[in-house]
C-alpha positions, 0 to 999 in steps of 0.5 A, a space after each residue: 241262403 245257400 245252394 251248394 252246386 252238386 256234380 250230377 245235379 240238374 243244371 238250368 240256364 235262362 235266356 231271352 233267345 233260342 239256341 241249342 248250345 250254351 256258350 263258354 262263359 255263360 251262367 248256369 245254376 241249379 236253382 230253377 227259379 233263379 234261371 227262370 228270373 234271369 231269363 226275363 233279363 232283369 236289371 234288378 233282381 233280389 231273393 230273401 231267406 225263403 227263396 222268394 225271387 223279385 225282379 224287374 225283367 220284362 222280356 219273354 224267356 226261355 228255360 233250358 236244362 243242360 243236356 249232358 253231364 256237368 262236372 264242378 271244377 271241370 265244366 263249371 266253376 263258381 262265379 268269381 264276382 257274384 253278388 249272390 250267396 255261394 253255390 248260386 251261380 257258376 260260369 261254364 268253361 266250355 260250350 254245353 248242349 241245352 235242351 229248351 224245356 219251357 217258354 216263360 
């Protein structure tokens, strides 16, 4: 499974905390369901070729959308130590404004 990141695409972050600005070095993705899963702070997370995600996270989660333009290579870069397929996890190079869109 590959989700190539797209400039101008919608970016998400999942967390168990409430805030307005995402810190530099945070993980973001364009796969909404992946961000939702990570919001529950799982220790184990997996997905299959059909995009079904399984995880053991139990915390209350919050789904955020990045609320400003994001440019790959400038604002974010591919996570260098990800265990996931290319294009799924990116790290932020600077703080980014976020907007809470859903409690999970």
